[in-house]
C-alpha positions in Angstrom: 11.0 -12.7 -11.6 9.4 -11.3 -14.8 9.8 -13.2 -18.1 11.9 -10.9 -20.4 10.5 -10.7 -24.0 11.9 -9.4 -27.3 9.2 -8.5 -29.8 10.2 -8.8 -33.5 7.8 -7.6 -36.3 8.2 -5.1 -39.2 4.6 -3.9 -38.6 4.6 -0.9 -36.2 1.0 -1.6 -35.3 1.5 -5.3 -34.5 4.7 -4.6 -32.6 2.9 -2.0 -30.4 -0.1 -4.2 -29.8 1.9 -7.3 -28.9 4.1 -5.1 -26.6 1.0 -3.6 -24.9 -0.6 -7.0 -24.4 2.5 -8.5 -22.9 3.3 -5.4 -20.7 -0.1 -5.5 -19.2 0.9 -8.8 -17.5 3.0 -7.9 -14.4 4.9 -11.1 -14.7 6.1 -10.2 -18.3 8.6 -7.5 -19.2 9.1 -6.4 -22.8 12.8 -5.6 -22.9 13.1 -4.6 -26.5 11.6 -4.6 -30.0 13.1 -5.2 -33.5 11.8 -4.5 -37.0 13.7 -7.2 -39.0 15.7 -10.4 -38.5 19.1 -8.8 -38.4 18.0 -6.4 -35.6 16.5 -9.4 -33.8 19.8 -11.2 -33.7 21.6 -8.1 -32.4 19.0 -7.5 -29.8 18.9 -11.2 -28.7 22.7 -11.0 -28.2 22.6 -7.8 -26.2 19.4 -8.1 -24.2 19.4 -11.9 -23.6 15.6 -12.2 -23.4 13.9 -15.3 -22.0 11.5 -15.4 -25.0 11.4 -13.9 -28.5 8.2 -13.4 -30.5 9.0 -13.5 -34.2 7.2 -12.5 -37.4 8.1 -14.4 -40.5 8.0 -11.9 -43.4 10.3 -8.9 -42.7 12.7 -6.8 -44.7 16.5 -7.3 -44.7 16.2 -10.8 -43.0 13.2 -13.0 -42.6 12.1 -14.7 -39.4 13.3 -18.3 -40.3 16.8 -17.1 -41.2 16.9 -15.1 -37.9 15.7 -18.1 -35.9 18.6 -20.2 -37.4 21.2 -17.6 -36.4 19.7 -17.1 -32.9 19.7 -20.9 -32.3 23.4 -21.0 -33.2 24.6 -17.8 -31.4 22.3 -17.4 -28.4 19.7 -20.2 -28.2 16.4 -18.7 -27.0 12.8 -19.9 -27.1 11.0 -18.4 -30.1 7.3 -18.0 -30.5 6.4 -17.5 -34.2 3.5 -15.6 -35.6 2.0 -17.1 -38.7 -1.0 -16.6 -41.1 -3.7 -19.3 -41.1 -3.1 -20.3 -44.7 -1.4 -23.3 -46.4 1.6 -21.2 -47.2 1.6 -19.8 -43.6 1.5 -23.4 -42.3 4.5 -24.4 -44.5 6.5 -21.4 -43.3 5.6 -22.1 -39.7 6.8 -25.7 -40.0 10.1 -24.5 -41.5 10.4 -22.2 -38.5 9.8 -25.0 -36.1 12.5 -27.0 -37.9 14.8 -24.1 -37.5 14.4 -24.1 -33.8 11.2 -22.1 -32.9 9.3 -23.7 -30.0 5.7 -22.8 -30.8 3.5 -20.5 -32.9 0.4 -18.4 -32.8 -1.9 -17.3 -35.7 -1.3 -13.7 -36.7 -4.8 -12.3 -37.0 -5.3 -8.6 -36.7 -9.1 -9.0 -36.5 -8.9 -11.2 -33.4 -6.7 -8.6 -31.7 -9.4 -6.0 -32.3 -12.5 -8.3 -31.7 -11.3 -10.5 -28.8 -8.6 -8.6 -27.0 -9.0 -10.5 -23.7 -8.9 -13.9 -25.3 -5.8 -12.9 -27.4 -4.1 -11.5 -24.3 -4.7 -14.7 -22.3 -3.5 -17.0 -25.1 -0.4 -14.9 -25.9 0.7 -14.6 -22.2 0.1 -18.3 -21.6 2.2 -19.2 -24.6 5.0 -16.9 -23.5 5.0 -18.3 -19.9 4.9 -21.9 -21.2 7.8 -21.6 -23.6 9.8 -19.6 -21.1 9.8 -22.7 -19.0 11.6 -24.6 -21.7 14.4 -22.1 -21.5 16.3 -24.2 -19.0 16.8 -26.8 -21.7 18.2 -24.4 -24.3 21.6 -24.0 -22.7 22.2 -27.7 -23.3 20.9 -28.0 -26.8 23.1 -29.6 -29.4 24.8 -27.1 -31.6 23.1 -26.8 -34.9 24.9 -27.0 -38.2 26.9 -23.8 -38.9 25.1 -21.0 -40.8 26.7 -18.2 -42.7 27.2 -14.9 -41.0 24.0 -12.8 -41.3 23.8 -10.6 -44.3 21.4 -7.6 -44.8 20.3 -9.3 -48.0 19.5 -12.7 -46.5 16.1 -14.0 -47.6 13.9 -17.0 -46.9 14.7 -18.5 -50.3 18.3 -19.0 -49.3 17.2 -20.9 -46.1 14.0 -22.7 -46.9 15.3 -25.9 -48.3 17.5 -26.8 -45.2 14.4 -26.4 -43.1 12.7 -29.4 -44.8 15.6 -31.8 -44.3 17.3 -30.9 -41.0 15.2 -30.8 -37.8 15.9 -28.4 -35.1 18.4 -29.4 -32.4 17.2 -31.3 -29.5 18.5 -31.3 -25.9 21.9 -33.1 -25.7 22.1 -33.2 -21.9 22.5 -36.5 -20.2 19.1 -38.2 -19.9 17.8 -40.4 -17.2 18.2 -44.2 -17.9 15.4 -45.3 -20.3 13.2 -48.3 -20.1 14.4 -51.7 -21.5 13.9 -52.6 -25.1 10.2 -53.5 -25.7 8.9 -57.0 -26.3 7.7 -57.9 -29.8 4.0 -58.1 -30.3 1.5 -58.0 -33.2 -0.3 -54.6 -32.8 -3.4 -53.6 -34.8 -2.8 -49.9 -34.3 0.0 -47.5 -33.4 -1.5 -44.2 -32.0 0.8 -41.2 -31.3 -0.4 -38.1 -29.5 1.5 -34.8 -29.1 1.2 -31.0 -28.8 3.9 -28.3 -28.3 7.2 -29.5 -29.9 5.3 -32.3 -31.7 5.9 -31.4 -35.3 9.6 -31.9 -35.0 9.2 -34.8 -32.6 6.9 -36.6 -35.0 9.3 -36.0 -37.8 12.1 -37.5 -35.9 10.1 -40.6 -34.9 8.3 -41.3 -38.2 11.4 -40.9 -40.4 12.9 -43.9 -38.6 10.1 -46.2 -39.7 10.5 -48.5 -42.8 8.0 -48.4 -45.7 6.8 -51.9 -44.7 6.0 -50.9 -41.1 3.5 -53.6 -40.0 0.9 -51.6 -38.1 -1.5 -48.9 -39.2 -0.7 -45.5 -37.6 -2.9 -42.6 -36.4 -1.4 -39.3 -35.4 -3.0 -36.7 -33.1 -1.2 -33.3 -33.1 -2.8 -30.2 -31.6 -2.8 -27.9 -34.6 -5.1 -25.5 -36.4 -7.3 -26.7 -39.3 -5.3 -24.8 -41.9 -2.0 -26.5 -40.8 -2.7 -30.2 -40.7 -2.8 -30.8 -44.5 0.5 -29.0 -45.0 2.0 -31.0 -42.1 0.8 -34.3 -43.5 2.3 -33.4 -46.9 5.6 -32.5 -45.3 5.8 -35.8 -43.4 4.9 -37.8 -46.5 7.8 -36.2 -48.4 10.3 -36.9 -45.5 9.1 -40.4 -44.5 9.4 -43.9 -46.0 5.9 -44.7 -44.8 2.9 -42.8 -46.3 1.3 -40.0 -44.4 -1.9 -38.1 -45.2 -4.5 -35.9 -43.5 -7.3 -38.3 -42.4 -10.7 -38.1 -44.1 -13.9 -39.6 -42.9 -14.1 -43.2 -44.2 -10.4 -43.7 -44.6 -9.3 -47.3 -44.0 -6.4 -48.1 -41.7 -3.6 -50.1 -43.3 0.0 -51.0 -42.5 2.6 -48.4 -43.5 0.1 -45.6 -43.6 -0.1 -42.8 -41.0 -3.3 -40.8 -40.8 -3.1 -37.4 -39.2 -6.1 -36.1 -37.4 -7.4 -32.9 -39.2 -7.2 -29.7 -37.2 -10.5 -28.4 -35.7 -12.1 -31.9 -35.8 -12.1 -35.2 -33.8 -10.8 -38.5 -35.1 -12.1 -41.9 -34.0 -11.3 -45.5 -35.2 -13.7 -48.5 -35.2 -13.1 -52.2 -35.0 -13.5 -52.5 -38.8 -10.4 -50.4 -39.3 -12.3 -47.4 -40.5 -11.7 -43.8 -39.5 -14.5 -41.5 -38.4 -14.0 -37.7 -38.6 -16.4 -35.8 -36.4 -17.0 -32.0 -35.9 -14.8 -30.4 -33.2 -16.9 -30.3 -30.0 -16.8 -26.8 -28.5 -16.9 -28.3 -25.0 -13.4 -29.8 -25.6 -10.3 -27.8 -25.3 -8.4 -29.7 -28.0 -9.5 -30.2 -31.6 -8.2 -32.8 -32.3 -8.1 -34.4 -28.9 -5.8 -37.3 -28.0 -8.1 -38.7 -25.4 -10.9 -39.0 -28.0 -8.8 -41.0 -30.4 -7.1 -43.1 -27.7 -10.5 -43.9 -26.2 -12.0 -45.1 -29.5 -8.9 -47.3 -30.0 -9.3 -48.8 -26.6 -12.9 -49.7 -27.3 -12.1 -51.1 -30.8 -8.9 -53.0 -30.3 -8.6 -54.0 -26.7 -5.0 -55.0 -25.9 -3.7 -54.6 -29.5 -2.8 -50.9 -29.4 0.6 -49.4 -28.8 0.1 -45.7 -27.8 2.9 -43.1 -27.6 2.6 -39.7 -25.9 5.2 -37.2 -27.0 6.1 -33.6 -25.9 3.3 -31.2 -25.2 1.6 -28.9 -22.7 -1.3 -30.1 -20.5 -2.5 -33.6 -19.9 -4.4 -34.6 -23.1 -4.0 -38.3 -23.6 -3.9 -39.3 -20.0 -7.5 -40.4 -19.7 -7.4 -42.1 -23.1 -4.2 -43.9 -22.0 -6.0 -45.0 -18.9 -8.7 -46.7 -21.0 -6.0 -48.3 -23.2 -4.2 -49.7 -20.1 -7.5 -51.1 -18.7 -7.9 -53.0 -21.9 -4.3 -54.4 -21.8 -2.7 -52.2 -24.4 0.8 -50.7 -24.1 1.6 -47.0 -23.5 4.9 -45.3 -23.9 6.0 -41.8 -22.9 8.7 -39.5 -24.1 11.3 -38.8 -21.5 11.7 -35.3 -19.9 15.2 -34.6 -21.2 14.1 -34.7 -24.8 10.8 -33.0 -24.5 10.3 -29.3 -25.5 7.4 -29.2 -22.9 7.2 -32.1 -20.4 3.5 -31.8 -19.8 1.6 -34.6 -21.6 4.2 -37.3 -21.1 4.6 -36.2 -17.4 0.8 -36.7 -16.9 1.2 -40.3 -18.2 4.2 -41.1 -16.0 2.7 -39.5 -12.9 -0.5 -41.5 -13.3 1.6 -44.7 -13.5 0.3 -45.4 -17.0 3.6 -45.6 -18.8 4.9 -49.1 -19.7 8.1 -47.5 -21.0 9.8 -44.1 -21.1 12.2 -43.4 -23.9 14.2 -40.5 -25.3 12.9 -39.1 -28.5 15.7 -40.6 -30.7 15.0 -44.0 -29.2 11.3 -44.2 -29.9 11.4 -44.8 -33.7 14.0 -47.6 -33.3 12.0 -49.2 -30.5 8.7 -49.0 -32.5 10.4 -51.0 -35.3 11.6 -53.6 -32.7 8.2 -53.8 -31.0 5.8 -54.2 -33.9 5.6 -57.5 -35.8 
């Protein structure tokens, strides 16, 4: 059965190109288009699409405001288009907080220059987030929002996006693992992808300022986004968070976020190495690379956590960590946006514990001494 898509963008050119790209895939059906956020809400209610692609900057009602209303009235997976700028990153992170599942850079040049690559990426994203649709019917109801107004703007909705994460699945989860045993860890390493920005926010905001272990974060994200994401987390969390730089020193209570487009490694002296992104690797940054360096440097003194994300990045790094005696946790299926990366850990029998998203922060505090 074809995935039904609603395309929302105020640019006629972009609307047509996205529609053409998606319609060329026989497993995708574009069921409608909209030129602003208010139309998007109306179309979502009447057409009941499986996926919505959403621009941010539109007349009458912007994309973030529209996402909030859609999540309240007819929860649907949303794929945001964003510019590869610091401001574009900030807006995209607000959209993810509002309930969007994933995002793609909005680059007209790429559409003209690399149409096949753009087509493959866009269609893959649509299919991936459509599979998260089965979770949306059981999402917790977000805080009420005012009825949509033709004059609604991003300024009226931007600040809630910083403080209130998107709803997460509220359906009954499978029984989780027992509470962890306490241990002195030299490093906490967390890897994630699709759904990760909101998941990391939920986990890290539960950690106290005096959290005893250094932290490294590996989130699949473009180079233009990681600095804005680190700044966002630093404002929300009690611990300190910054985008990692070559030569940074690991210390308790500090989380270093791997920069987009590059690779991050750690050494036994507690120093971070930032390397160019290897074109042979699919992910830049790559969870396996960071996990592998941690296994080599710290033996059994690493606690690794794999959160929501598509694919299997982190599995081989986790295997190396396990061989050295370190602990590996995975997020449970019920609370994942995409149960890909954690599933790869669980299926490979590498998970020492499986926890729901809202349990992980509390258990990290319990486990680390």
